[in-house]
C-alpha positions as CSV (number, residue, x, y, z in Angstrom):
1,X,17.3,-4.9,-36.0
2,X,15.3,-3.2,-33.4
3,X,11.7,-2.0,-33.9
4,X,12.7,1.6,-34.8
5,X,15.1,0.2,-37.5
6,X,12.3,-2.0,-38.9
7,X,10.0,1.0,-39.1
8,X,12.7,3.0,-41.0
9,X,13.2,0.1,-43.3
10,X,9.4,-0.2,-44.0
11,X,9.1,3.5,-44.6
12,X,12.0,3.4,-47.1
13,X,10.4,0.4,-48.8
14,X,7.1,2.3,-49.1
15,X,8.8,5.4,-50.5
16,X,10.5,3.3,-53.2
17,X,7.1,2.0,-54.2
18,X,5.5,5.4,-54.1
19,X,8.3,6.8,-56.2
20,X,8.0,4.2,-58.9
21,X,7.9,6.0,-62.3
22,X,6.0,3.5,-64.5
23,X,9.2,2.8,-66.5
24,X,9.8,-0.9,-65.6
25,X,7.3,-3.1,-63.9
26,X,10.0,-5.7,-63.3
27,X,11.8,-3.2,-61.2
28,X,8.6,-2.6,-59.2
29,X,8.2,-6.4,-58.7
30,X,11.7,-6.6,-57.4
31,X,11.0,-3.8,-54.9
32,X,7.9,-5.6,-53.7
33,X,9.7,-8.8,-53.2
34,X,12.4,-7.0,-51.2
35,X,10.0,-6.0,-48.4
36,X,11.5,-5.8,-44.9
37,X,11.1,-9.2,-43.3
38,X,9.4,-8.6,-39.9
39,X,10.1,-11.3,-37.3
40,X,7.0,-13.5,-36.6
41,X,7.0,-12.8,-32.9
42,X,4.3,-11.5,-30.6
43,X,6.3,-8.4,-29.7
44,X,6.4,-7.4,-33.4
45,X,2.7,-7.7,-33.9
46,X,2.1,-4.0,-34.0
47,X,4.9,-3.6,-36.5
48,X,3.4,-6.3,-38.7
49,X,0.1,-4.5,-38.6
50,X,1.9,-1.2,-39.5
51,X,3.4,-2.9,-42.6
52,X,0.0,-4.3,-43.6
53,X,-1.7,-1.0,-43.2
54,X,1.0,0.9,-45.2
55,X,0.8,-1.7,-48.0
56,X,-3.0,-1.4,-48.0
57,X,-2.8,2.3,-48.4
58,X,-0.6,2.2,-51.5
59,X,-1.5,-1.1,-53.2
60,X,-4.8,0.1,-54.5
61,X,-3.3,3.3,-55.8
62,X,-0.2,2.1,-57.7
63,X,0.3,4.3,-60.7
64,X,-0.6,3.0,-64.2
65,X,1.2,4.3,-67.3
66,X,-1.2,6.9,-68.7
67,X,-1.4,5.3,-72.1
68,X,-2.8,2.1,-70.6
69,X,-5.2,3.5,-68.0
70,X,-8.3,3.1,-70.2
71,X,-7.4,-0.4,-71.2
72,X,-6.8,-1.5,-67.6
73,X,-10.1,0.0,-66.4
74,X,-11.9,-2.1,-69.0
75,X,-10.5,-5.3,-67.5
76,X,-11.2,-4.6,-63.9
77,X,-12.1,-8.2,-63.2
78,X,-8.6,-9.3,-64.1
79,X,-6.2,-8.8,-61.1
80,X,-4.1,-6.0,-62.6
81,X,-2.1,-4.0,-60.1
82,X,-0.3,-1.7,-62.5
83,X,1.2,-1.4,-66.0
84,X,4.4,0.2,-67.1
85,X,5.0,2.4,-70.1
86,X,6.0,-0.6,-72.2
87,X,2.6,-2.4,-71.6
88,X,3.9,-4.9,-69.1
89,X,1.5,-5.3,-66.2
90,X,2.0,-6.6,-62.7
91,X,-0.9,-9.1,-62.2
92,X,-2.1,-11.9,-59.9
93,X,-3.7,-12.1,-56.6
94,X,-0.5,-11.2,-54.8
95,X,1.1,-9.1,-57.5
96,X,3.6,-11.7,-58.4
97,X,3.3,-12.2,-62.2
98,X,4.0,-10.0,-65.2
99,X,2.2,-10.2,-68.5
100,X,1.9,-7.9,-71.4
101,X,-1.4,-5.8,-71.8
102,X,-2.0,-7.6,-75.2
103,X,-2.2,-10.9,-73.3
104,X,-4.8,-9.5,-71.0
105,X,-6.8,-8.1,-73.9
106,X,-6.7,-11.5,-75.8
107,X,-7.7,-13.6,-72.8
């Protein structure tokens, strides 16, 4: 892939994340894991920064299913990224684990 193709791939990845509908957090985690792999080469440094900046813009604003917004706000010290409509939440320092909201409330 050339740089332009990587930018398109990153933009498509970001759009998938932005369009997540809070239905299934497992689906969102799969999208996150499927990020475009940017070569670790000096000439791709600006592209790596672009990916990091785009992720930074959306990661703090992932939607949370409306019925769980209040609960999530009460547990702000727990690393909760988002919750789906079934109460499953994407958690962890790097958004790589899924637990139910009841687990968060009980711990």
